[in-house]
SEMAR-391096 format. One line per field, with one value per residue (C-alpha): x, y, z; residue in one letter; residue number from 1. Coordinates in pm, 1 decimal, decimal comma, padded with zeros to 6 digits, m for minus. Layout:
<nodes>
X	[X / ...];
Y	[Y / ...];
Z	[Z / ...];
type	[A / ...];
seq	[NUM / ...];
</nodes>
This chain:
<nodes>
X	[m01147,5 / m00927,7 / m00897,6 / m00812,2 / m00534,5 / m00399,9 / m00390,7 / m00205,3 / 00029,8 / 00132,2 / 00185,4 / 00384,0 / 00611,7 / 00714,1 / 00748,1 / 00936,4 / 01196,4 / 01265,5 / 01267,4 / 01492,5 / 01738,2 / 01886,1 / 02018,1 / 02131,5 / 02331,2 / 02485,6 / 02633,0 / 02824,9 / 03115,4 / 03230,5 / 03122,8 / 03394,6 / 03526,6 / 03711,0 / 04076,5 / 04322,6 / 04392,7 / 04746,8 / 04804,3 / 04687,8 / 04939,2 / 05133,9 / 05254,3 / 05133,3 / 04905,7 / 05067,5 / 04741,7 / 04845,6 / 04630,5 / 04792,8 / 04539,0 / 04379,4 / 04059,9 / 04130,3 / 03953,9 / 03716,8 / 03895,0 / 03715,9 / 03984,0 / 04115,1 / 04400,6 / 04759,0 / 04878,6 / 05059,3 / 04913,5 / 04738,0 / 04410,3 / 04466,8 / 04543,0 / 04221,0 / 04021,3 / 04169,9 / 04103,8 / 03744,4 / 03678,8 / 03813,1 / 03593,8 / 03290,6 / 03362,5 / 03362,6 / 03035,8 / 03198,5 / 03016,7 / 03056,6 / 03432,0 / 03421,7 / 03229,9 / 03495,7 / 03777,4 / 03605,2 / 03536,8 / 03908,5 / 03984,3 / 03757,7 / 03949,0 / 04256,4 / 04071,8 / 03738,4 / 03667,7 / 03722,0 / 03413,8 / 03479,8 / 03519,2 / 03166,6 / 03030,1 / 03198,1 / 03096,9 / 02739,0 / 02746,8 / 02880,5 / 02623,0 / 02342,6 / 02455,1 / 02477,5 / 02109,3 / 02199,9 / 01976,9 / 01969,3 / 02346,4 / 02392,6 / 02165,3 / 02338,0 / 02673,7 / 02542,6 / 02408,1 / 02746,4 / 02930,0 / 02698,3 / 02748,0 / 03123,3 / 03088,1 / 02750,2 / 02855,4 / 02804,3 / 02429,0 / 02476,8 / 02781,7 / 02635,2 / 02264,1 / 02188,5 / 02366,5 / 02206,7 / 01864,1 / 01926,4 / 01974,6 / 01635,9 / 01475,1 / 01632,4 / 01494,3 / 01156,4 / 01145,6 / 01222,5 / 00954,6 / 00706,3 / 00813,9 / 00707,6 / 00376,5 / 00487,8 / 00332,1 / 00347,5 / 00718,6 / 00790,8 / 00609,9 / 00814,4 / 01140,2 / 01049,1 / 00964,7 / 01309,6 / 01469,3 / 01290,1 / 01394,5 / 01754,4 / 01706,8 / 01386,7 / 01454,4 / 01402,9 / 01073,3 / 01054,4 / 01026,7 / 00735,1 / 00554,1 / 00619,8 / 00518,0 / 00202,9 / 00119,9 / 00159,9 / m00060,5 / m00318,6 / m00326,1 / m00364,6 / m00654,9 / m00453,9 / m00583,1 / m00476,7 / m00118,9 / m00115,7 / m00250,7 / 00008,9 / 00288,5 / 00167,3 / 00140,4 / 00495,9 / 00627,4 / 00454,6 / 00589,6 / 00945,5 / 00928,0 / 00629,7 / 00747,1 / 00698,7 / 00332,0 / 00198,7 / 00357,8 / 00147,8 / m00158,0 / m00394,1 / m00280,6 / m00307,8 / m00663,4 / m00750,3 / m00622,6 / m00829,6 / m01137,8 / m01085,0 / m01061,1 / m01361,9 / m01574,5 / m01485,1 / m01564,1 / m01898,3 / m01978,5 / m01901,1 / m02138,0 / m01861,5 / m02003,8 / m01788,2 / m01469,1 / m01573,2 / m01656,7 / m01329,0 / m01138,5 / m01340,6 / m01275,5 / m00902,0 / m00919,1 / m01096,8 / m00814,4 / m00566,3 / m00777,4 / m00971,2 / m01104,1 / m01296,9 / m01430,2 / m01795,4 / m01761,2 / m01600,3 / m01864,5 / m02133,1 / m01971,9 / m01973,5 / m02345,9 / m02397,2 / m02216,9 / m02454,4 / m02760,1 / m02652,1 / m02617,6 / m02941,5 / m03128,4 / m02991,2 / m03082,4 / m03430,8 / m03481,0 / m03370,9 / m03624,8 / m03350,5 / m03546,4 / m03361,0 / m03021,9 / m03148,7 / m03287,2 / m02951,0 / m02771,6 / m03007,3 / m02948,4 / m02572,3 / m02599,6 / m02786,4 / m02519,4 / m02262,6 / m02484,1 / m02815,5 / m02884,4 / m02902,2 / m03259,3 / m03234,5 / m03155,5 / m03464,9 / m03676,0 / m03538,4 / m03601,3 / m03949,9 / m04028,0 / m03917,8 / m04122,4 / m04425,6 / m04384,2 / m04361,4 / m04681,8 / m04496,2 / m04686,8 / m04602,2 / m04229,8 / m04260,9 / m04439,6 / m04169,8 / m03896,4 / m04079,0 / m04138,4 / m03763,8 / m03686,9 / m03908,9 / m03761,4 / m03427,5 / m03557,2 / m03884,4 / m03881,3 / m03868,7 / m04169,7 / m04143,2 / m04133,7 / m04455,2 / m04616,8 / m04500,1 / m04628,2 / m04962,7 / m04978,7 / m04880,1 / m05142,4 / m05404,3 / m05312,9 / m05337,9 / m05692,1 / m05592,6 / m05741,5 / m05725,6 / m05356,0 / m05298,3 / m05478,7 / m05262,9 / m04941,0 / m05056,6 / m05126,9 / m04786,8 / m04617,1 / m04792,3 / m04702,3 / m04337,4 / m04352,8 / m04658,8 / m04552,9 / m04514,9 / m04747,7 / m05000,4 / m05284,4];
Y	[m00233,3 / m00320,3 / m00678,7 / m00561,5 / m00334,6 / m00609,0 / m00844,0 / m00595,8 / m00514,5 / m00878,2 / m00919,0 / m00599,4 / m00684,9 / m01013,5 / m00871,1 / m00561,3 / m00742,6 / m00984,1 / m00716,1 / m00484,9 / m00764,8 / m00765,5 / m00408,8 / m00444,3 / m00757,2 / m00579,6 / m00330,0 / m00585,0 / m00529,7 / m00172,1 / m00013,7 / 00005,9 / 00357,3 / 00510,8 / 00413,6 / 00693,2 / 00919,3 / 00942,7 / 01285,7 / 01193,2 / 01250,7 / 00953,2 / 01131,8 / 01004,6 / 01246,1 / 01388,1 / 01422,6 / 01781,5 / 02071,5 / 02323,5 / 02587,3 / 02571,0 / 02378,5 / 02060,4 / 01979,8 / 01685,0 / 01355,4 / 01117,6 / 00854,2 / 00558,3 / 00655,7 / 00575,9 / 00230,0 / 00220,5 / 00549,4 / 00572,9 / 00624,3 / 00311,6 / 00110,5 / 00228,4 / 00149,2 / m00199,9 / m00262,1 / m00141,7 / m00356,9 / m00667,5 / m00600,0 / m00548,4 / m00874,1 / m01053,6 / m00889,0 / m00642,3 / m00339,8 / m00136,6 / m00185,0 / m00082,3 / 00232,3 / 00315,8 / 00278,2 / 00496,3 / 00753,6 / 00752,7 / 00800,0 / 01103,6 / 01256,0 / 01241,5 / 01362,2 / 01527,6 / 01591,2 / 01232,2 / 01143,9 / 00769,7 / 00748,9 / 00886,8 / 00652,5 / 00346,1 / 00441,9 / 00484,6 / 00127,2 / m00001,6 / 00197,1 / 00061,4 / m00293,5 / m00201,5 / m00093,3 / 00271,9 / 00388,0 / 00754,4 / 00762,5 / 00593,7 / 00840,2 / 01134,2 / 01007,0 / 00973,7 / 01329,5 / 01455,9 / 01270,7 / 01418,3 / 01762,0 / 01722,7 / 01561,2 / 01580,5 / 01290,4 / 01057,8 / 01065,6 / 00894,1 / 00676,5 / 00530,4 / 00566,3 / 00197,4 / 00185,4 / 00509,3 / 00387,0 / 00061,5 / 00257,5 / 00421,4 / 00084,6 / m00070,7 / 00209,0 / 00171,8 / m00197,4 / m00120,3 / 00147,6 / m00113,8 / m00334,1 / m00043,6 / m00002,9 / 00335,0 / 00296,7 / 00666,6 / 00687,5 / 00365,8 / 00493,3 / 00813,8 / 00618,0 / 00386,0 / 00695,3 / 00836,1 / 00502,1 / 00490,9 / 00847,0 / 00727,6 / 00383,4 / 00382,2 / 00044,7 / m00157,2 / m00339,6 / m00485,1 / m00138,9 / m00044,2 / m00358,9 / m00297,3 / 00068,0 / m00039,5 / m00273,6 / 00010,0 / 00236,0 / m00040,1 / m00072,2 / 00305,9 / 00304,1 / 00501,3 / 00285,5 / 00525,1 / 00526,1 / 00149,9 / 00085,5 / 00317,5 / 00133,3 / m00211,3 / m00086,8 / 00047,9 / m00274,3 / m00482,1 / m00255,5 / m00285,7 / m00660,8 / m00834,8 / m01171,8 / m01056,7 / m00971,1 / m01306,1 / m01250,6 / m00945,5 / m00997,7 / m01059,1 / m00750,0 / m00544,5 / m00671,3 / m00563,6 / m00212,9 / m00196,5 / m00320,0 / m00056,9 / 00217,0 / 00075,7 / 00094,4 / 00459,4 / 00532,2 / 00358,4 / 00569,2 / 00878,6 / 00764,9 / 00668,1 / 00332,9 / 00309,0 / 00372,8 / 00125,8 / m00147,6 / m00087,8 / m00141,1 / m00450,9 / m00591,6 / m00540,2 / m00701,2 / m00998,9 / m01033,9 / m01045,4 / m01292,6 / m01502,3 / m01725,3 / m01432,0 / m01300,3 / m01367,6 / m01177,6 / m00877,6 / m00871,2 / m00879,8 / m00573,3 / m00399,2 / m00471,2 / m00323,7 / m00006,0 / 00036,6 / m00038,5 / 00231,1 / 00490,9 / 00379,3 / 00439,4 / 00794,2 / 00864,6 / 00727,5 / 00962,8 / 01249,9 / 01131,3 / 01057,3 / 00753,8 / 00666,9 / 00685,2 / 00484,4 / 00214,1 / 00196,4 / 00151,9 / m00124,1 / m00295,1 / m00266,4 / m00408,8 / m00709,5 / m00764,3 / m00797,0 / m01000,7 / m01142,1 / m01273,8 / m00926,9 / m00914,2 / m00543,5 / m00462,1 / m00647,2 / m00478,3 / m00132,3 / m00165,1 / m00302,1 / 00000,4 / 00234,8 / 00047,1 / 00064,9 / 00440,3 / 00472,6 / 00262,2 / m00018,7 / m00277,6 / m00587,4 / m00509,2 / m00438,3 / m00771,3 / m00964,5 / m00801,0 / m00865,1 / m01227,1 / m01272,0 / m01080,8 / m01308,9 / m01618,1 / m01503,0 / m01390,0 / m01541,3 / m01345,9 / m00999,4 / m00830,5 / m00506,9 / m00705,1 / m00888,5 / m00556,1 / m00394,1 / m00686,6 / m00650,2 / m00292,1 / m00406,6 / m00681,9 / m00434,9 / m00208,9 / m00511,8 / m00588,5 / m00911,4 / m00848,6 / m01203,9 / m01238,7 / m00889,2 / m00980,1 / m01292,5 / m01095,5 / m00826,1 / m01087,3 / m01245,9 / m00905,8 / m00824,5 / m01165,5 / m01092,1 / m00728,9 / m00595,6 / m00236,5 / m00270,3 / m00058,8 / m00260,9 / m00170,0];
Z	[01161,3 / 01461,2 / 01345,1 / 00996,0 / 01120,7 / 01346,3 / 01050,7 / 00834,6 / 01121,9 / 01166,4 / 00793,8 / 00769,0 / 01057,7 / 00904,0 / 00554,6 / 00654,8 / 00862,4 / 00577,1 / 00310,1 / 00509,0 / 00580,4 / 00231,3 / 00234,2 / 00593,0 / 00514,0 / 00219,7 / 00462,5 / 00664,8 / 00429,3 / 00404,8 / 00075,4 / m00186,3 / m00238,7 / m00528,9 / m00548,4 / m00471,7 / m00765,3 / m00900,6 / m00748,5 / m00399,1 / m00124,8 / 00009,1 / 00319,1 / 00655,1 / 00835,9 / 01145,1 / 01337,4 / 01428,6 / 01318,6 / 01082,7 / 01174,0 / 00826,6 / 00749,6 / 00552,5 / 00228,7 / 00232,4 / 00170,0 / m00064,9 / m00129,8 / 00066,1 / 00300,4 / 00194,3 / 00294,4 / 00623,5 / 00743,6 / 01081,8 / 00896,1 / 00688,1 / 01001,0 / 01165,4 / 00850,8 / 00832,5 / 01200,8 / 01166,9 / 00863,9 / 01036,9 / 01338,7 / 01120,0 / 00934,8 / 01273,1 / 01379,3 / 01619,0 / 01482,4 / 01800,0 / 01771,6 / 01407,3 / 01498,7 / 01760,4 / 01506,0 / 01249,3 / 01521,0 / 01605,7 / 01235,5 / 01226,8 / 01516,3 / 01290,8 / 00980,5 / 01064,3 / 00694,8 / 00580,0 / 00378,1 / 00363,9 / 00739,5 / 00776,4 / 00510,6 / 00659,2 / 01013,4 / 00890,1 / 00761,4 / 01093,0 / 01288,4 / 01073,8 / 01148,6 / 01516,3 / 01495,0 / 01548,9 / 01264,6 / 01358,6 / 01393,3 / 01056,6 / 00880,0 / 01047,5 / 00918,5 / 00562,9 / 00586,2 / 00707,4 / 00432,2 / 00169,2 / 00317,7 / 00266,3 / m00076,2 / m00257,4 / m00480,3 / m00181,5 / m00237,7 / m00572,4 / m00495,0 / m00177,9 / m00251,3 / m00196,9 / 00141,1 / 00255,8 / 00144,6 / 00329,8 / 00652,4 / 00603,5 / 00527,8 / 00838,2 / 01054,0 / 00885,6 / 00974,3 / 01337,4 / 01343,8 / 01227,1 / 01516,3 / 01738,5 / 01549,0 / 01412,3 / 01068,2 / 00982,8 / 01064,0 / 00876,0 / 00568,3 / 00575,2 / 00598,7 / 00310,6 / 00107,7 / 00185,8 / 00096,8 / m00238,7 / m00308,0 / m00291,6 / m00447,7 / m00657,0 / m00816,5 / m00498,7 / m00555,5 / m00203,7 / m00051,0 / m00276,2 / m00167,2 / 00200,5 / 00180,1 / m00004,3 / 00280,9 / 00529,7 / 00320,5 / 00292,0 / 00668,7 / 00701,3 / 00451,1 / 00195,1 / m00087,5 / m00362,9 / m00235,0 / m00183,7 / m00531,9 / m00685,4 / m00502,9 / m00612,0 / m00970,7 / m00958,6 / m00806,9 / m01076,1 / m01349,6 / m01220,2 / m01166,7 / m01331,0 / m01201,0 / m00842,5 / m00895,6 / m00774,7 / m00435,1 / m00357,1 / m00580,1 / m00288,8 / m00098,7 / m00416,4 / m00467,0 / m00111,9 / m00184,0 / m00500,9 / m00315,3 / m00047,3 / m00307,6 / m00491,1 / m00175,8 / m00132,2 / m00494,5 / m00456,7 / m00150,5 / m00357,2 / m00633,6 / m00876,6 / m00976,9 / m01291,5 / m01095,3 / m00827,9 / m01077,3 / m01263,3 / m00938,1 / m00852,0 / m01200,2 / m01160,5 / m00815,6 / m00972,1 / m01225,6 / m00939,6 / m00740,9 / m00994,6 / m00718,5 / m00574,6 / m00905,4 / m00817,7 / m00491,8 / m00659,4 / m00931,5 / m00663,2 / m00505,8 / m00843,1 / m00863,3 / m00518,0 / m00626,5 / m00920,3 / m00704,9 / m00461,1 / m00734,8 / m00901,0 / m00575,2 / m00552,8 / m00913,2 / m00861,6 / m00566,4 / m00793,6 / m01055,3 / m01303,1 / m01410,5 / m01730,6 / m01559,1 / m01262,4 / m01492,7 / m01669,8 / m01337,2 / m01224,2 / m01558,4 / m01513,7 / m01163,1 / m01298,4 / m01562,4 / m01284,0 / m01053,2 / m01178,8 / m00827,5 / m00668,5 / m00539,5 / m00455,2 / m00817,2 / m00936,0 / m00669,5 / m00745,3 / m01115,4 / m01049,8 / m00833,0 / m01110,8 / m01368,2 / m01140,5 / m01094,4 / m01472,5 / m01502,1 / m01676,2 / m01476,0 / m01679,0 / m01661,3 / m01289,1 / m01232,7 / m01418,4 / m01209,9 / m00882,8 / m00972,4 / m01026,0 / m00706,7 / m00499,7 / m00662,2 / m00523,2 / m00184,3 / m00070,9 / 00256,0 / 00098,3 / 00258,0 / 00058,3 / m00267,3 / m00177,8 / m00090,1 / m00413,4 / m00615,1 / m00441,9 / m00571,1 / m00921,4 / m00923,7 / m00807,9 / m01100,5 / m01331,8 / m01199,6 / m01024,4 / m00678,8 / m00543,2 / m00615,9 / m00480,2 / m00159,2 / m00114,4 / m00164,3 / 00077,2 / 00344,0 / 00288,9 / 00314,8 / 00644,8 / 00784,7 / 00717,6 / 00830,0 / 01013,0 / 00936,0 / 00560,0 / 00345,6 / 00143,4 / m00094,8];
type	[X / X / X / X / X / X / X / X / X / X / X / X / X / X / X / X / X / X / X / X / X / X / X / X / X / X / X / X / X / X / X / X / X / X / X / X / X / X / X / X / X / X / X / X / X / X / X / X / X / X / X / X / X / X / X / X / X / X / X / X / X / X / X / X / X / X / X / X / X / X / X / X / X / X / X / X / X / X / X / X / X / X / X / X / X / X / X / X / X / X / X / X / X / X / X / X / X / X / X / X / X / X / X / X / X / X / X / X / X / X / X / X / X / X / X / X / X / X / X / X / X / X / X / X / X / X / X / X / X / X / X / X / X / X / X / X / X / X / X / X / X / X / X / X / X / X / X / X / X / X / X / X / X / X / X / X / X / X / X / X / X / X / X / X / X / X / X / X / X / X / X / X / X / X / X / X / X / X / X / X / X / X / X / X / X / X / X / X / X / X / X / X / X / X / X / X / X / X / X / X / X / X / X / X / X / X / X / X / X / X / X / X / X / X / X / X / X / X / X / X / X / X / X / X / X / X / X / X / X / X / X / X / X / X / X / X / X / X / X / X / X / X / X / X / X / X / X / X / X / X / X / X / X / X / X / X / X / X / X / X / X / X / X / X / X / X / X / X / X / X / X / X / X / X / X / X / X / X / X / X / X / X / X / X / X / X / X / X / X / X / X / X / X / X / X / X / X / X / X / X / X / X / X / X / X / X / X / X / X / X / X / X / X / X / X / X / X / X / X / X / X / X / X / X / X / X / X / X / X / X / X / X / X / X / X / X / X / X / X / X / X / X / X / X / X / X / X / X / X / X / X / X / X / X / X / X / X / X / X / X / X / X / X / X / X];
seq	[1 / 2 / 3 / 4 / 5 / 6 / 7 / 8 / 9 / 10 / 11 / 12 / 13 / 14 / 15 / 16 / 17 / 18 / 19 / 20 / 21 / 22 / 23 / 24 / 25 / 26 / 27 / 28 / 29 / 30 / 31 / 32 / 33 / 34 / 35 / 36 / 37 / 38 / 39 / 40 / 41 / 42 / 43 / 44 / 45 / 46 / 47 / 48 / 49 / 50 / 51 / 52 / 53 / 54 / 55 / 56 / 57 / 58 / 59 / 60 / 61 / 62 / 63 / 64 / 65 / 66 / 67 / 68 / 69 / 70 / 71 / 72 / 73 / 74 / 75 / 76 / 77 / 78 / 79 / 80 / 81 / 82 / 83 / 84 / 85 / 86 / 87 / 88 / 89 / 90 / 91 / 92 / 93 / 94 / 95 / 96 / 97 / 98 / 99 / 100 / 101 / 102 / 103 / 104 / 105 / 106 / 107 / 108 / 109 / 110 / 111 / 112 / 113 / 114 / 115 / 116 / 117 / 118 / 119 / 120 / 121 / 122 / 123 / 124 / 125 / 126 / 127 / 128 / 129 / 130 / 131 / 132 / 133 / 134 / 135 / 136 / 137 / 138 / 139 / 140 / 141 / 142 / 143 / 144 / 145 / 146 / 147 / 148 / 149 / 150 / 151 / 152 / 153 / 154 / 155 / 156 / 157 / 158 / 159 / 160 / 161 / 162 / 163 / 164 / 165 / 166 / 167 / 168 / 169 / 170 / 171 / 172 / 173 / 174 / 175 / 176 / 177 / 178 / 179 / 180 / 181 / 182 / 183 / 184 / 185 / 186 / 187 / 188 / 189 / 190 / 191 / 192 / 193 / 194 / 195 / 196 / 197 / 198 / 199 / 200 / 201 / 202 / 203 / 204 / 205 / 206 / 207 / 208 / 209 / 210 / 211 / 212 / 213 / 214 / 215 / 216 / 217 / 218 / 219 / 220 / 221 / 222 / 223 / 224 / 225 / 226 / 227 / 228 / 229 / 230 / 231 / 232 / 233 / 234 / 235 / 236 / 237 / 238 / 239 / 240 / 241 / 242 / 243 / 244 / 245 / 246 / 247 / 248 / 249 / 250 / 251 / 252 / 253 / 254 / 255 / 256 / 257 / 258 / 259 / 260 / 261 / 262 / 263 / 264 / 265 / 266 / 267 / 268 / 269 / 270 / 271 / 272 / 273 / 274 / 275 / 276 / 277 / 278 / 279 / 280 / 281 / 282 / 283 / 284 / 285 / 286 / 287 / 288 / 289 / 290 / 291 / 292 / 293 / 294 / 295 / 296 / 297 / 298 / 299 / 300 / 301 / 302 / 303 / 304 / 305 / 306 / 307 / 308 / 309 / 310 / 311 / 312 / 313 / 314 / 315 / 316 / 317 / 318 / 319 / 320 / 321 / 322 / 323 / 324 / 325 / 326 / 327 / 328 / 329 / 330 / 331 / 332 / 333 / 334 / 335 / 336 / 337 / 338 / 339 / 340 / 341 / 342 / 343 / 344 / 345 / 346 / 347 / 348 / 349 / 350 / 351 / 352 / 353 / 354 / 355 / 356 / 357 / 358 / 359 / 360 / 361 / 362 / 363 / 364 / 365];
</nodes>
């Protein structure tokens, strides 16, 4: 399990950093805001308080105003990679106009690029508090801040925190396929196979052309869920998942079908113990449809046939079982019992001897 988690962790780190880079790069230029409306004031702010709270400002400042000069300075600094300087200019702008929504939005972008994820998210929250429309207008940028923080949490092996941040990002920007894929990888690593499978399905639905890039990881999630379903006795659910995994990874189809067979063998054994003979026989038959080389399925069905006094059918199954596994002590012993019932004592004696040679503790007739 440790190796598996380490493998997923290394994959996730590389994927998350790359996938988060796109929204982060998009923030290097300040987001475009609405142009000033025709009735917006053109007077320069004095910077002096009038004693009355100011209404939230959601338009670009008038040209030539102190606010406009600070915005221009900040944007130039951001364009040159001086994000700390840009943050300082936007902070100065907010001293002049504490209710300026765009100053918070633009400072959030600069903070995100400066790797101050918490600060960026706090600024988006403040901007939305002043103007609820921010959540829609700047959803992609806000989501990008969450995704950037998620990627850094993965670098620190904080999978739970990263998953929460990608969930928040997708809540704001649900069309971003890359974040579904990355969150699916996290969920896979955390053994949340239902969640991972749901994310891969959503990603494939939104962008079918991207499916090949995560087909193998999706198959692993399905196989993980299938194993759990098999443990719970849901052989049909398990085999359905294994079949879908085989479609995603055709080169491993035989292996997935063998696992489907194992799921049916497991349930058949439980049903046989409960004396649900007809259902158990059906499950062994289904297992053999998926994997005719499963010796346990042949042995299990032979045992049921023997208990039901269907000796010829039991003998045929045991013969096939031993063709597949010539070291199966219990199968030799069971065939000895069958041969005894069929009045073939010499053959029964030979099988009993072979069984004891393989396992001195095995029960023989």
